[in-house]
C-alpha positions, 0 to 999 in steps of 0.5 A, spaced: 121 830 094 122 827 099 129 826 102 136 826 100 139 821 096 146 817 098 150 820 103 157 824 100 163 821 103 170 826 103 175 825 097 169 820 093 165 821 087 158 821 089 156 822 082 149 822 080 146 820 087 145 827 090 138 828 088 131 826 091 130 819 095 124 815 093 117 819 096 113 822 092 107 823 088 105 819 082 106 824 076 099 826 072 103 825 065 105 818 066 104 813 060 101 806 061 105 801 064 105 797 058 114 794 056 114 797 049 118 793 046 120 788 051 121 781 049 116 777 053 119 775 059 123 769 058 129 765 061 136 768 060 141 763 059 146 767 063 143 768 070 147 763 074 145 756 073 139 758 069 135 760 074 132 765 076 127 767 082 120 765 081 117 772 080 113 776 076 115 783 078 121 785 075 128 789 076 128 793 069 135 796 067 135 800 062 140 805 058 139 811 055 143 813 049 142 821 047 141 821 040 148 825 039 152 818 042 152 812 039 151 805 044 158 802 049 158 795 048 162 795 054 157 799 058 151 794 056 155 788 059 158 791 065 151 793 067 148 786 067 154 784 071 154 789 076 146 788 076 147 781 078 153 781 082 148 786 086 143 780 086 147 776 089 149 780 094 142 781 096 141 774 096 147 773 100 144 778 105 138 775 105 139 768 106 137 766 099 132 771 097 132 776 092 130 780 087 128 778 079 132 781 072 127 782 066 130 780 060 134 782 056 137 784 063 139 790 061 135 794 055 138 799 050 134 804 047 137 810 043 133 817 046 130 823 042 134 828 044 142 829 044 146 829 051 145 837 053 138 837 053 137 833 059 141 839 063 138 845 059 131 843 058 125 847 062 119 843 063 112 847 062 111 848 068 118 849 071 122 855 072 129 851 072 132 845 069 131 838 072 136 833 069 132 827 073 125 830 071 128 830 063 131 823 064 124 821 066 121 823 062 125 820 056 126 814 060 118 813 060 117 815 053 122 810 050 122 805 054 115 804 058 119 806 065 113 808 070 113 811 077 109 807 082 109 801 077 107 795 081 109 790 076 116 793 075 123 798 079 127 801 074 134 803 073 135 807 068 142 810 065 144 814 061 150 817 058 149 825 059 151 829 064 147 833 069 149 841 071 153 842 076 147 842 083 143 837 079 144 830 079 140 823 079 136 820 084 130 816 086 123 816 086 117 812 087 121 806 084 125 809 079 132 810 079 136 814 074 144 815 074 147 820 070 154 818 066 159 818 070 156 812 074 157 809 067 164 811 066 166 809 073 164 801 071 168 802 066 173 805 069 174 811 064 176 818 067 170 822 070 167 828 068 167 834 073 160 837 073 162 842 079 169 845 079 169 843 087 168 835 086 174 831 087 179 828 082 181 821 082 177 814 080 173 810 085 174 802 084 169 799 080 165 796 086 164 803 089 160 804 083 156 797 083 155 799 091 151 806 087 148 801 084 145 797 089 143 802 094 140 807 089 136 799 088 135 799 096 131 806 095 127 804 089 125 797 093 122 802 098 129 803 103 130 808 107 137 811 110 138 809 116 134 815 121 140 815 127 144 817 121 140 822 117 139 825 123 146 825 125 146 821 132 152 817 134 147 810 134 149 811 126 150 805 122 155 808 118 157 802 114 150 800 112 148 800 104 143 804 105 148 810 108 155 809 107 157 802 106 155 803 099 162 806 098 165 800 101 161 795 097 161 789 098 163 789 104 157 793 107 151 789 109 143 791 110 141 792 118 135 787 121 130 794 118 132 792 111 132 786 112 125 785 114 122 791 109 125 786 103 123 780 106 115 783 105 117 786 098 113 783 093 119 784 090 123 779 092 123 772 092 127 765 094 132 763 089 136 756 090 142 759 087 150 758 091 154 761 085 159 764 089 158 772 089 164 773 085 168 779 085 167 786 083 174 789 082 174 788 076 166 785 074 
């Protein structure tokens, strides 16, 4: 499934960011990219000064609620605040260019399966459960999330926990996050999925940084090659490496900026609204 997800830092929870990077082939079982149940693209009045970058290609955030759970309005609001903060952070790093958000910014979808399903179900042809694949299949079914979608990048959060050794991750423009990322944004107690997971609750900004990092992967960025090779020239404070844990003090590398400025998902944005705080959002 390509390169692994975000690097770990001792003492901080890597949470869902432990699975595949965004390289990989397109599954043969994917559905159409038609956005079932989405509102037509309209201007969101809560966007900075009523403005959005003029780009038909969108970043879409989906909040999946398992069939045996209930949607939390606080999670929906925090996800919107987090992705808007990230939108402004990318704007500042790219000198006035950033991605465009869908309307509504966060789509809430009830799933067809209980929370335990995603860590235990074995798909046809597989030999072990895959949290990533199970969540992706559900998001594809109930929200039309699609890998290698030419018009949309997908950030899928689900209020369900992986088993030890499983996790979310990114592949082909779809990033998946498990319940601890929602808990982290809400500053709720985290659930240990492995006995060796550290105690403690990192601040809200760390979870916004996780979103920003996984969005970078979904937009086609990679981990710094020198960091992957563990060379002394590793730019460890880059967003696409350990910088995600120190967000918003992280930065994009020169290579990241070059790649993003060529991305069809990035366009000019005239907003001058300050970045603002992410502790709290």
